[in-house]
Backbone as JSON Lines, residues from 0, in Angstrom:
{"i":0,"aa":"R","n":[0.95,-1.29,0.12],"ca":[-0.02,0.11,-0.07],"c":[0.82,1.17,0.02]}
{"i":1,"aa":"M","n":[0.31,2.32,-0.69],"ca":[1.19,3.44,-0.37],"c":[1.28,4.11,0.71]}
{"i":2,"aa":"E","n":[0.47,4.25,1.45],"ca":[0.61,4.7,2.98],"c":[1.66,3.81,3.75]}
{"i":3,"aa":"E","n":[1.71,2.58,3.51],"ca":[2.62,1.65,4.2],"c":[3.88,2.21,3.75]}
{"i":4,"aa":"V","n":[4.23,2.22,2.44],"ca":[5.7,2.66,2.06],"c":[5.85,4.08,2.51]}
{"i":5,"aa":"R","n":[4.89,5.09,2.65],"ca":[5.17,6.42,3.39],"c":[5.43,6.22,4.67]}
{"i":6,"aa":"D","n":[4.78,5.52,5.29],"ca":[4.94,5.31,6.85],"c":[6.33,4.6,7.13]}
{"i":7,"aa":"L","n":[6.56,3.73,6.64],"ca":[7.96,3.07,6.82],"c":[9.28,3.96,6.55]}
{"i":8,"aa":"I","n":[9.21,4.78,5.33],"ca":[10.3,5.9,5.17],"c":[10.05,7.0,6.16]}
{"i":9,"aa":"V","n":[8.82,7.21,6.61],"ca":[9.05,8.27,7.72],"c":[9.63,7.77,9.23]}
{"i":10,"aa":"E","n":[9.23,6.19,9.48],"ca":[9.57,5.97,10.86],"c":[10.95,5.65,10.73]}
{"i":11,"aa":"Y","n":[11.77,4.97,9.5],"ca":[12.93,4.54,9.51],"c":[13.92,5.78,9.22]}
{"i":12,"aa":"G","n":[13.42,6.66,8.4],"ca":[13.93,7.85,7.98],"c":[14.2,8.67,9.23]}
{"i":13,"aa":"G","n":[13.16,8.83,10.0],"ca":[13.17,9.66,11.51],"c":[14.26,9.05,12.38]}
{"i":14,"aa":"R","n":[14.13,7.74,12.58],"ca":[15.3,7.01,13.27],"c":[16.55,7.39,12.81]}
{"i":15,"aa":"I","n":[16.84,7.31,11.75],"ca":[18.28,7.58,11.16],"c":[18.76,9.15,11.34]}
{"i":16,"aa":"K","n":[17.74,10.03,10.94],"ca":[18.06,11.22,11.11],"c":[18.23,11.67,12.78]}
{"i":17,"aa":"T","n":[17.59,11.14,13.51],"ca":[17.56,11.33,14.88],"c":[18.93,10.74,15.42]}
{"i":18,"aa":"A","n":[19.33,9.53,14.89],"ca":[20.73,9.09,15.39],"c":[21.79,9.89,14.6]}
{"i":19,"aa":"D","n":[21.71,10.24,13.5],"ca":[22.74,10.95,12.81],"c":[21.98,12.1,11.88]}
{"i":20,"aa":"P","n":[21.68,13.49,12.32],"ca":[21.16,14.5,11.57],"c":[21.78,14.85,10.21]}
{"i":21,"aa":"A","n":[23.31,14.5,10.06],"ca":[23.99,14.6,8.59],"c":[23.75,13.46,7.74]}
{"i":22,"aa":"A","n":[22.88,12.49,8.02],"ca":[23.02,11.17,7.06],"c":[22.25,11.66,5.99]}
{"i":23,"aa":"S","n":[22.46,10.99,4.9],"ca":[21.97,11.22,3.6],"c":[20.99,9.84,3.24]}
{"i":24,"aa":"I","n":[19.5,10.26,3.32],"ca":[18.83,9.3,3.06],"c":[18.09,9.08,1.48]}
{"i":25,"aa":"V","n":[18.39,7.87,1.11],"ca":[18.17,7.81,-0.59],"c":[16.79,6.94,-0.46]}
{"i":26,"aa":"G","n":[16.01,6.99,-1.47],"ca":[15.03,6.09,-1.65],"c":[13.78,6.76,-2.69]}
{"i":27,"aa":"P","n":[12.89,6.17,-2.89],"ca":[12.47,5.05,-2.47],"c":[12.94,3.52,-3.17]}
{"i":28,"aa":"E","n":[13.64,3.8,-4.24],"ca":[14.54,2.8,-4.97],"c":[13.35,1.69,-5.79]}
{"i":29,"aa":"E","n":[12.38,2.46,-6.19],"ca":[11.37,1.54,-7.03],"c":[12.19,0.97,-8.41]}
{"i":30,"aa":"W","n":[11.51,-0.21,-8.54],"ca":[12.16,-1.24,-9.23],"c":[11.94,-0.77,-11.05]}
{"i":31,"aa":"G","n":[11.18,-0.17,-11.29],"ca":[11.28,0.16,-12.76],"c":[10.02,0.86,-13.16]}
{"i":32,"aa":"W","n":[9.79,1.18,-14.39],"ca":[8.77,1.93,-15.12],"c":[7.52,2.11,-14.5]}
{"i":33,"aa":"A","n":[6.76,0.5,-14.59],"ca":[5.52,0.56,-13.89],"c":[5.45,0.72,-12.44]}
{"i":34,"aa":"G","n":[6.44,0.73,-11.73],"ca":[6.65,0.88,-10.2],"c":[6.61,2.25,-9.99]}
{"i":35,"aa":"Y","n":[6.74,3.15,-10.93],"ca":[6.85,4.71,-10.65],"c":[5.5,5.2,-10.61]}
{"i":36,"aa":"F","n":[4.35,4.38,-11.2],"ca":[3.28,5.09,-11.27],"c":[2.13,4.22,-10.33]}
{"i":37,"aa":"S","n":[2.38,3.05,-10.36],"ca":[1.31,2.3,-9.39],"c":[2.11,1.49,-8.33]}
{"i":38,"aa":"S","n":[1.46,1.44,-7.04],"ca":[1.87,0.88,-5.97],"c":[2.09,-0.68,-6.23]}
{"i":39,"aa":"G","n":[2.81,-1.17,-5.37],"ca":[2.99,-2.72,-5.43],"c":[1.68,-3.57,-5.16]}
{"i":40,"aa":"Y","n":[0.85,-2.81,-4.33],"ca":[-0.56,-3.4,-4.01],"c":[-1.42,-3.52,-5.22]}
{"i":41,"aa":"D","n":[-1.39,-2.23,-5.99],"ca":[-2.21,-2.19,-7.45],"c":[-1.56,-3.05,-8.38]}
{"i":42,"aa":"A","n":[-0.32,-3.04,-8.41],"ca":[0.46,-3.99,-9.52],"c":[0.03,-5.68,-9.31]}
{"i":43,"aa":"Q","n":[0.0,-6.06,-7.89],"ca":[-0.21,-7.1,-7.76],"c":[-1.63,-7.61,-7.8]}
{"i":44,"aa":"S","n":[-2.64,-6.48,-7.56],"ca":[-3.9,-6.95,-7.7],"c":[-4.48,-6.91,-9.04]}
{"i":45,"aa":"G","n":[-3.7,-5.95,-9.86],"ca":[-4.07,-5.7,-10.99],"c":[-5.22,-4.8,-11.2]}
{"i":46,"aa":"G","n":[-5.33,-3.6,-10.1],"ca":[-6.56,-2.9,-10.01],"c":[-5.83,-1.46,-9.8]}
{"i":47,"aa":"S","n":[-6.51,-0.75,-9.21],"ca":[-6.25,0.79,-9.01],"c":[-7.11,1.28,-7.55]}
{"i":48,"aa":"A","n":[-7.15,0.24,-6.75],"ca":[-7.77,0.7,-5.64],"c":[-6.99,1.48,-4.94]}
{"i":49,"aa":"D","n":[-5.67,1.31,-4.51],"ca":[-4.66,1.96,-3.9],"c":[-4.63,3.49,-4.49]}
{"i":50,"aa":"R","n":[-4.5,3.35,-5.72],"ca":[-4.52,4.84,-6.43],"c":[-5.65,5.79,-6.16]}
{"i":51,"aa":"Q","n":[-7.11,4.81,-6.04],"ca":[-8.1,5.72,-6.0],"c":[-8.32,6.12,-4.58]}
{"i":52,"aa":"E","n":[-7.79,5.35,-3.63],"ca":[-8.07,5.75,-2.31],"c":[-6.81,6.93,-1.81]}
{"i":53,"aa":"N","n":[-6.29,7.28,-2.79],"ca":[-5.27,8.46,-2.55],"c":[-5.21,9.34,-3.69]}
{"i":54,"aa":"G","n":[-6.43,9.6,-4.0],"ca":[-6.82,10.91,-4.75],"c":[-6.22,10.62,-6.25]}
{"i":55,"aa":"G","n":[-6.13,9.5,-6.69],"ca":[-5.91,9.04,-8.1],"c":[-4.58,9.5,-8.57]}
{"i":56,"aa":"W","n":[-3.61,9.75,-7.57],"ca":[-1.97,10.11,-7.75],"c":[-1.43,9.28,-8.55]}
{"i":57,"aa":"D","n":[-0.48,9.57,-9.35],"ca":[0.4,8.35,-9.59],"c":[1.34,8.14,-8.46]}
{"i":58,"aa":"Y","n":[1.83,7.1,-8.14],"ca":[2.62,6.53,-6.83],"c":[3.69,7.33,-6.51]}
{"i":59,"aa":"L","n":[4.85,7.68,-7.25],"ca":[5.84,8.44,-6.68],"c":[5.59,9.89,-6.43]}
{"i":60,"aa":"P","n":[5.1,10.46,-7.44],"ca":[4.83,11.88,-7.11],"c":[3.78,12.14,-5.9]}
{"i":61,"aa":"W","n":[2.98,11.08,-5.67],"ca":[2.34,11.02,-4.37],"c":[3.31,10.76,-2.95]}
{"i":62,"aa":"L","n":[4.28,9.96,-3.05],"ca":[4.85,9.92,-2.15],"c":[5.71,11.25,-1.82]}
{"i":63,"aa":"L","n":[6.15,11.71,-2.79],"ca":[7.06,12.85,-2.78],"c":[6.24,13.84,-1.93]}
{"i":64,"aa":"D","n":[5.05,14.22,-2.63],"ca":[4.07,15.16,-1.74],"c":[3.67,14.72,-0.42]}
{"i":65,"aa":"Q","n":[3.6,13.41,-0.04],"ca":[3.31,12.97,1.41],"c":[4.47,13.24,2.12]}
{"i":66,"aa":"L","n":[5.8,13.11,1.69],"ca":[7.2,13.19,2.47],"c":[7.4,14.61,2.67]}
{"i":67,"aa":"R","n":[6.88,15.51,1.67],"ca":[7.18,16.95,1.95],"c":[6.37,17.55,3.02]}
{"i":68,"aa":"Q","n":[4.75,17.0,2.86],"ca":[3.89,17.28,3.82],"c":[4.13,16.9,5.15]}
{"i":69,"aa":"H","n":[5.12,15.84,5.24],"ca":[5.45,15.2,6.64],"c":[6.7,16.22,7.25]}
{"i":70,"aa":"E","n":[7.46,16.75,6.3],"ca":[8.53,17.57,6.8],"c":[8.1,18.83,7.4]}
{"i":71,"aa":"Q","n":[6.97,19.44,6.51],"ca":[6.5,20.92,6.94],"c":[5.75,20.69,8.3]}
{"i":72,"aa":"A","n":[5.18,19.67,8.42],"ca":[4.21,19.4,9.8],"c":[5.44,18.96,11.05]}
{"i":73,"aa":"N","n":[6.15,18.29,10.59],"ca":[7.28,17.99,11.85],"c":[8.62,18.49,11.88]}
{"i":74,"aa":"G","n":[8.92,19.07,10.8],"ca":[10.36,19.69,10.79],"c":[11.34,18.98,10.66]}
{"i":75,"aa":"Q","n":[10.96,17.58,10.04],"ca":[12.3,16.57,10.03],"c":[12.14,16.25,8.59]}
{"i":76,"aa":"R","n":[13.38,16.33,7.58],"ca":[13.19,15.69,6.52],"c":[13.73,14.18,6.59]}
{"i":77,"aa":"V","n":[12.92,13.4,6.04],"ca":[13.35,11.83,5.9],"c":[13.71,11.36,4.72]}
{"i":78,"aa":"L","n":[13.96,12.26,3.6],"ca":[14.25,11.75,2.55],"c":[15.21,13.14,1.79]}
{"i":79,"aa":"D","n":[16.36,12.64,1.47],"ca":[17.51,13.64,0.9],"c":[17.66,13.46,-0.76]}
{"i":80,"aa":"V","n":[17.42,12.09,-1.25],"ca":[17.82,11.8,-2.66],"c":[16.57,10.99,-2.88]}
{"i":81,"aa":"F","n":[15.93,11.69,-3.84],"ca":[14.78,10.69,-4.58],"c":[15.57,9.89,-5.61]}
{"i":82,"aa":"S","n":[15.4,8.42,-5.48],"ca":[15.86,7.51,-6.48],"c":[14.88,6.43,-6.96]}
{"i":83,"aa":"V","n":[15.48,5.83,-8.14],"ca":[14.82,4.81,-8.77],"c":[15.79,3.99,-9.3]}
{"i":84,"aa":"H","n":[15.48,2.8,-9.93],"ca":[16.07,1.84,-10.65],"c":[15.75,1.8,-11.93]}
{"i":85,"aa":"Y","n":[16.57,1.87,-12.91],"ca":[16.06,1.79,-14.29],"c":[16.81,0.94,-15.27]}
{"i":86,"aa":"Y","n":[16.26,-0.06,-15.88],"ca":[16.75,-0.91,-16.89],"c":[16.34,-0.58,-18.14]}
{"i":87,"aa":"P","n":[16.96,-0.76,-19.25],"ca":[16.27,-0.64,-20.59],"c":[15.66,-2.06,-20.81]}
{"i":88,"aa":"Q","n":[14.53,-2.01,-21.35],"ca":[13.55,-3.09,-21.59],"c":[13.73,-4.1,-22.7]}
{"i":89,"aa":"G","n":[14.5,-3.75,-23.68],"ca":[14.73,-4.28,-24.88],"c":[15.66,-5.36,-25.13]}
{"i":90,"aa":"G","n":[16.0,-6.05,-23.88],"ca":[17.23,-6.97,-23.97],"c":[18.46,-6.59,-23.81]}
{"i":91,"aa":"E","n":[18.89,-5.09,-23.8],"ca":[20.14,-4.54,-23.78],"c":[20.92,-5.12,-22.41]}
{"i":92,"aa":"F","n":[20.23,-5.21,-21.42],"ca":[20.8,-5.64,-20.34],"c":[21.34,-7.25,-20.37]}
{"i":93,"aa":"G","n":[20.59,-7.78,-21.07],"ca":[21.15,-9.09,-21.02],"c":[22.34,-9.33,-22.07]}
{"i":94,"aa":"G","n":[23.02,-8.5,-22.61],"ca":[24.27,-8.71,-23.33],"c":[24.54,-8.81,-24.6]}
{"i":95,"aa":"G","n":[23.35,-9.16,-25.28],"ca":[23.43,-9.47,-26.79],"c":[24.21,-8.57,-27.6]}
{"i":96,"aa":"T","n":[24.92,-9.02,-28.42],"ca":[25.58,-7.95,-29.32],"c":[25.52,-8.05,-30.9]}
{"i":97,"aa":"S","n":[24.3,-8.66,-31.06],"ca":[23.63,-8.64,-32.54],"c":[23.81,-7.1,-33.1]}
{"i":98,"aa":"S","n":[24.07,-6.99,-34.52],"ca":[23.75,-5.69,-34.96],"c":[22.54,-5.05,-34.51]}
{"i":99,"aa":"S","n":[21.26,-5.8,-34.61],"ca":[20.1,-4.82,-33.94],"c":[20.08,-4.7,-32.83]}
{"i":100,"aa":"Q","n":[20.69,-5.67,-31.63],"ca":[20.78,-5.2,-30.3],"c":[21.94,-4.0,-30.25]}
{"i":101,"aa":"Q","n":[22.94,-4.17,-30.73],"ca":[23.71,-3.15,-30.57],"c":[22.94,-1.64,-31.15]}
{"i":102,"aa":"A","n":[22.42,-1.34,-32.02],"ca":[21.62,-0.41,-32.4],"c":[20.44,-0.04,-31.54]}
{"i":103,"aa":"L","n":[19.95,-0.94,-31.03],"ca":[18.77,-0.6,-30.05],"c":[19.49,-0.06,-28.73]}
{"i":104,"aa":"R","n":[20.81,-0.99,-28.1],"ca":[21.4,-0.31,-27.02],"c":[21.91,1.15,-27.06]}
{"i":105,"aa":"N","n":[22.35,1.61,-28.2],"ca":[22.73,3.01,-28.71],"c":[21.56,3.88,-28.64]}
{"i":106,"aa":"R","n":[20.25,3.41,-29.21],"ca":[19.17,4.35,-29.13],"c":[18.63,4.32,-27.8]}
{"i":107,"aa":"S","n":[18.44,3.5,-26.98],"ca":[17.68,3.23,-25.83],"c":[18.22,4.31,-24.75]}
{"i":108,"aa":"T","n":[19.4,4.81,-24.89],"ca":[20.02,5.61,-23.76],"c":[19.26,6.8,-23.81]}
{"i":109,"aa":"R","n":[18.85,7.22,-25.07],"ca":[17.73,8.27,-25.14],"c":[16.49,8.24,-23.99]}
{"i":110,"aa":"S","n":[16.24,7.16,-23.51],"ca":[15.09,7.01,-22.66],"c":[15.31,7.66,-21.37]}
{"i":111,"aa":"L","n":[16.75,7.92,-21.18],"ca":[17.12,8.74,-19.87],"c":[16.88,10.19,-20.08]}
{"i":112,"aa":"W","n":[16.74,11.02,-21.3],"ca":[16.33,12.51,-21.27],"c":[15.84,12.91,-22.6]}
{"i":113,"aa":"D","n":[15.68,12.3,-23.5],"ca":[15.06,12.86,-24.8],"c":[13.49,12.84,-24.88]}
{"i":114,"aa":"P","n":[12.99,13.97,-24.97],"ca":[11.61,14.14,-25.1],"c":[10.83,13.8,-26.12]}
{"i":115,"aa":"N","n":[11.69,13.32,-27.32],"ca":[11.25,13.05,-28.67],"c":[11.39,11.58,-28.57]}
{"i":116,"aa":"Y","n":[11.85,10.72,-27.63],"ca":[12.07,9.44,-28.19],"c":[11.22,8.71,-27.57]}
{"i":117,"aa":"T","n":[10.21,7.73,-28.01],"ca":[9.42,6.91,-27.58],"c":[10.26,5.39,-27.39]}
{"i":118,"aa":"D","n":[10.03,4.96,-26.16],"ca":[10.71,3.76,-25.8],"c":[10.21,2.53,-26.57]}
{"i":119,"aa":"E","n":[10.92,2.03,-27.14],"ca":[10.64,1.08,-28.29],"c":[10.04,-0.29,-27.81]}
{"i":120,"aa":"T","n":[10.17,-0.4,-26.18],"ca":[9.31,-1.89,-25.56],"c":[8.26,-1.78,-25.36]}
{"i":121,"aa":"W","n":[7.71,-2.69,-24.29],"ca":[6.6,-2.67,-23.75],"c":[5.97,-1.25,-23.25]}
{"i":122,"aa":"I","n":[6.89,-0.41,-22.83],"ca":[6.82,0.86,-22.27],"c":[6.05,1.87,-23.01]}
{"i":123,"aa":"G","n":[6.51,1.77,-24.49],"ca":[5.84,2.25,-25.31],"c":[5.47,3.85,-24.96]}
{"i":124,"aa":"D","n":[6.35,4.63,-24.43],"ca":[6.23,6.06,-23.98],"c":[7.1,6.73,-24.09]}
{"i":125,"aa":"K","n":[7.34,8.15,-23.93],"ca":[8.45,9.02,-23.74],"c":[8.55,8.86,-22.35]}
{"i":126,"aa":"V","n":[9.91,8.18,-22.07],"ca":[10.35,8.05,-20.54],"c":[10.87,9.36,-20.11]}
{"i":127,"aa":"R","n":[11.87,9.93,-20.81],"ca":[12.78,11.23,-20.56],"c":[12.99,11.03,-18.92]}
{"i":128,"aa":"L","n":[13.55,10.06,-18.45],"ca":[13.5,9.48,-17.15],"c":[13.91,10.68,-15.94]}
{"i":129,"aa":"I","n":[15.25,11.42,-16.3],"ca":[15.85,12.3,-15.54],"c":[15.08,13.55,-15.5]}
{"i":130,"aa":"P","n":[14.39,14.17,-16.74],"ca":[13.73,15.22,-16.46],"c":[12.42,15.02,-15.87]}
{"i":131,"aa":"R","n":[12.17,13.94,-15.97],"ca":[10.58,13.61,-15.08],"c":[10.96,13.49,-13.84]}
{"i":132,"aa":"M","n":[12.1,13.06,-13.12],"ca":[12.05,12.68,-12.02],"c":[12.32,14.03,-11.4]}
{"i":133,"aa":"K","n":[13.06,15.02,-12.02],"ca":[13.48,16.3,-11.53],"c":[12.01,17.11,-11.67]}
{"i":134,"aa":"E","n":[11.27,17.08,-12.34],"ca":[9.88,17.56,-12.59],"c":[8.92,17.18,-11.16]}
{"i":135,"aa":"W","n":[9.04,16.0,-11.18],"ca":[8.42,15.27,-9.92],"c":[8.91,16.1,-8.69]}
{"i":136,"aa":"V","n":[9.99,16.1,-8.42],"ca":[10.81,16.77,-7.47],"c":[10.47,18.18,-7.19]}
{"i":137,"aa":"N","n":[10.53,18.85,-8.27],"ca":[10.33,20.4,-8.34],"c":[8.79,20.66,-7.97]}
{"i":138,"aa":"T","n":[7.92,19.96,-8.68],"ca":[6.37,19.95,-8.02],"c":[6.12,19.49,-6.58]}
{"i":139,"aa":"N","n":[6.72,18.48,-6.41],"ca":[6.11,17.76,-5.24],"c":[7.19,17.97,-4.01]}
{"i":140,"aa":"Y","n":[8.18,17.94,-3.97],"ca":[9.14,18.1,-2.99],"c":[10.58,18.81,-3.43]}
{"i":141,"aa":"P","n":[10.4,20.17,-3.49],"ca":[11.42,20.87,-4.12],"c":[12.71,20.81,-3.18]}
{"i":142,"aa":"G","n":[13.89,20.68,-3.67],"ca":[15.14,20.66,-2.79],"c":[15.8,19.29,-2.96]}
{"i":143,"aa":"L","n":[14.91,18.19,-3.05],"ca":[15.77,17.01,-3.19],"c":[16.64,16.72,-4.16]}
{"i":144,"aa":"E","n":[17.6,15.97,-3.94],"ca":[18.7,15.66,-5.15],"c":[17.78,14.37,-5.87]}
{"i":145,"aa":"T","n":[18.54,14.12,-7.04],"ca":[17.88,12.75,-7.77],"c":[18.9,11.8,-7.96]}
{"i":146,"aa":"G","n":[18.47,10.56,-8.19],"ca":[19.42,9.64,-8.43],"c":[18.88,8.44,-9.1]}
{"i":147,"aa":"I","n":[19.71,7.76,-9.98],"ca":[19.26,6.39,-10.26],"c":[20.2,5.38,-9.73]}
{"i":148,"aa":"T","n":[19.9,4.73,-8.82],"ca":[20.68,3.93,-8.01],"c":[20.93,2.53,-8.3]}
{"i":149,"aa":"E","n":[20.49,2.01,-9.66],"ca":[20.52,0.86,-10.13],"c":[20.29,0.89,-11.51]}
{"i":150,"aa":"Y","n":[21.31,0.52,-12.36],"ca":[20.96,0.29,-13.56],"c":[22.2,-0.13,-14.63]}
{"i":151,"aa":"S","n":[22.05,-0.77,-15.8],"ca":[23.02,-1.23,-16.59],"c":[22.49,-1.21,-18.01]}
{"i":152,"aa":"W","n":[23.22,-0.9,-19.0],"ca":[23.1,-1.32,-20.4],"c":[23.46,-2.45,-20.92]}
{"i":153,"aa":"G","n":[24.45,-3.29,-20.2],"ca":[24.76,-4.69,-20.42],"c":[25.98,-4.6,-21.31]}
{"i":154,"aa":"A","n":[26.35,-5.77,-21.75],"ca":[27.32,-6.0,-22.83],"c":[28.55,-5.54,-22.53]}
{"i":155,"aa":"D","n":[29.01,-5.84,-21.04],"ca":[30.36,-5.36,-20.59],"c":[31.52,-5.85,-21.17]}
{"i":156,"aa":"N","n":[31.52,-7.01,-21.97],"ca":[32.59,-7.65,-22.58],"c":[32.67,-7.11,-24.03]}
{"i":157,"aa":"H","n":[31.81,-5.95,-24.49],"ca":[31.96,-5.7,-25.72],"c":[32.09,-4.22,-25.97]}
{"i":158,"aa":"I","n":[32.67,-3.73,-26.87],"ca":[32.64,-2.24,-27.01],"c":[31.25,-1.34,-27.06]}
{"i":159,"aa":"N","n":[30.46,-2.4,-27.58],"ca":[28.97,-1.4,-27.49],"c":[28.64,-1.38,-26.09]}
{"i":160,"aa":"G","n":[28.94,-2.22,-25.16],"ca":[28.65,-2.13,-23.98],"c":[29.28,-0.9,-23.47]}
{"i":161,"aa":"A","n":[30.62,-0.74,-23.59],"ca":[31.46,0.13,-23.21],"c":[31.12,1.84,-23.54]}
{"i":162,"aa":"T","n":[30.81,1.81,-24.84],"ca":[30.32,3.05,-25.51],"c":[28.73,3.52,-24.89]}
{"i":163,"aa":"A","n":[28.01,2.47,-24.64],"ca":[26.85,2.75,-24.23],"c":[26.9,3.3,-22.62]}
{"i":164,"aa":"Q","n":[27.7,2.73,-21.92],"ca":[28.02,3.08,-20.63],"c":[28.74,4.52,-20.68]}
{"i":165,"aa":"A","n":[29.73,4.67,-21.26],"ca":[30.24,6.41,-21.53],"c":[28.94,7.16,-21.92]}
{"i":166,"aa":"D","n":[27.98,6.82,-22.72],"ca":[26.88,7.68,-23.11],"c":[26.02,7.87,-21.88]}
{"i":167,"aa":"V","n":[25.67,6.87,-21.18],"ca":[24.9,6.96,-20.08],"c":[25.53,7.89,-19.04]}
{"i":168,"aa":"L","n":[26.57,7.65,-18.94],"ca":[27.43,8.62,-17.74],"c":[27.37,9.94,-18.26]}
{"i":169,"aa":"G","n":[27.68,10.42,-19.42],"ca":[27.54,11.72,-20.07],"c":[26.28,12.41,-19.77]}
{"i":170,"aa":"I","n":[25.36,11.23,-20.18],"ca":[23.82,12.0,-20.07],"c":[23.32,12.29,-18.68]}
{"i":171,"aa":"M","n":[23.94,11.44,-17.75],"ca":[23.58,11.5,-16.36],"c":[24.38,13.06,-16.03]}
{"i":172,"aa":"G","n":[25.58,13.19,-16.2],"ca":[26.34,14.42,-15.79],"c":[25.55,15.51,-16.8]}
{"i":173,"aa":"R","n":[25.25,15.46,-17.74],"ca":[24.84,16.77,-18.52],"c":[23.37,17.11,-17.71]}
{"i":174,"aa":"E","n":[22.73,16.08,-17.68],"ca":[21.33,16.28,-17.04],"c":[21.22,16.72,-15.58]}
{"i":175,"aa":"G","n":[22.26,16.5,-14.9],"ca":[22.35,17.03,-13.74],"c":[21.91,15.86,-12.48]}
{"i":176,"aa":"L","n":[21.91,14.64,-13.03],"ca":[21.65,13.68,-11.59],"c":[22.68,13.53,-10.85]}
{"i":177,"aa":"N","n":[22.34,13.5,-9.44],"ca":[23.23,13.8,-8.17],"c":[23.89,12.35,-7.93]}
{"i":178,"aa":"V","n":[23.08,11.58,-8.26],"ca":[23.67,10.21,-7.64],"c":[23.45,9.02,-8.6]}
{"i":179,"aa":"S","n":[24.38,8.24,-8.84],"ca":[24.15,6.93,-9.82],"c":[24.97,5.83,-9.23]}
{"i":180,"aa":"T","n":[24.38,4.74,-9.6],"ca":[24.81,3.27,-9.09],"c":[24.74,2.5,-10.0]}
{"i":181,"aa":"R","n":[25.78,2.03,-10.79],"ca":[25.7,0.97,-11.7],"c":[25.66,-0.48,-11.3]}
{"i":182,"aa":"W","n":[24.85,-1.11,-11.78],"ca":[24.81,-2.78,-11.4],"c":[25.3,-3.68,-12.32]}
{"i":183,"aa":"V","n":[26.14,-4.48,-12.43],"ca":[27.19,-4.65,-11.27],"c":[28.49,-3.82,-11.76]}
{"i":184,"aa":"V","n":[29.44,-3.82,-11.07],"ca":[31.07,-3.2,-11.64],"c":[31.64,-4.35,-12.69]}
{"i":185,"aa":"P","n":[31.91,-3.91,-13.74],"ca":[32.0,-4.86,-14.96],"c":[33.58,-5.25,-14.44]}
{"i":186,"aa":"G","n":[33.76,-6.43,-15.01],"ca":[34.75,-7.18,-14.65],"c":[36.11,-6.24,-15.11]}
{"i":187,"aa":"S","n":[37.44,-6.13,-14.53],"ca":[38.53,-5.24,-14.84],"c":[39.02,-5.58,-16.19]}
{"i":188,"aa":"S","n":[38.85,-6.65,-16.68],"ca":[39.37,-6.99,-18.16],"c":[38.46,-6.44,-19.19]}
{"i":189,"aa":"T","n":[37.51,-6.02,-18.79],"ca":[36.46,-5.78,-20.16],"c":[36.46,-4.47,-20.63]}
{"i":190,"aa":"P","n":[35.94,-4.17,-21.84],"ca":[35.96,-2.74,-22.43],"c":[35.1,-1.88,-21.43]}
{"i":191,"aa":"T","n":[34.24,-2.22,-20.96],"ca":[33.18,-1.49,-20.11],"c":[33.95,-0.81,-18.97]}
{"i":192,"aa":"F","n":[34.58,-1.87,-18.2],"ca":[35.41,-1.2,-16.93],"c":[36.54,-0.34,-17.52]}
{"i":193,"aa":"K","n":[37.37,-0.59,-18.6],"ca":[38.32,0.24,-19.05],"c":[37.72,1.54,-19.68]}
């Protein structure tokens, strides 16, 4: 449930900030595209009861607004970095290096920023993830940093994986993402590591 996630962030975030006011809390770490809009409850049930009980809001904007309201009411920030996980959904992460897979890997990095790029997978939408995250923060909880704390474009053993990783890092820097964490560290002998 949406309220359950909010309440756990408030509870644990409050405990952390009480123990260490300088701690930086990162979350909510949603798993991917569908999880940004629907709660786990609605996803599991195949319905929208949770959304409807919470004013019809998309899940992550609602959560940001709720945490902002908590800070305003209690004077305690329990989230510092708004972060999600993101993996391209066209098999790029799987590591394939056929010509078509390489071309898709090269194009799909645009899902991180490009307002004109429609994701070519089941998502079928203009993801523009980093600008979208920043808009959600600016509208619902101004002042938070943003992060993608789990991502990979795959093919670590191939030059296409290395160039995709370089592209992703450049996009994240240009778009002003504050935190990123790649899953996993590429092997030290791979083109992606080098």
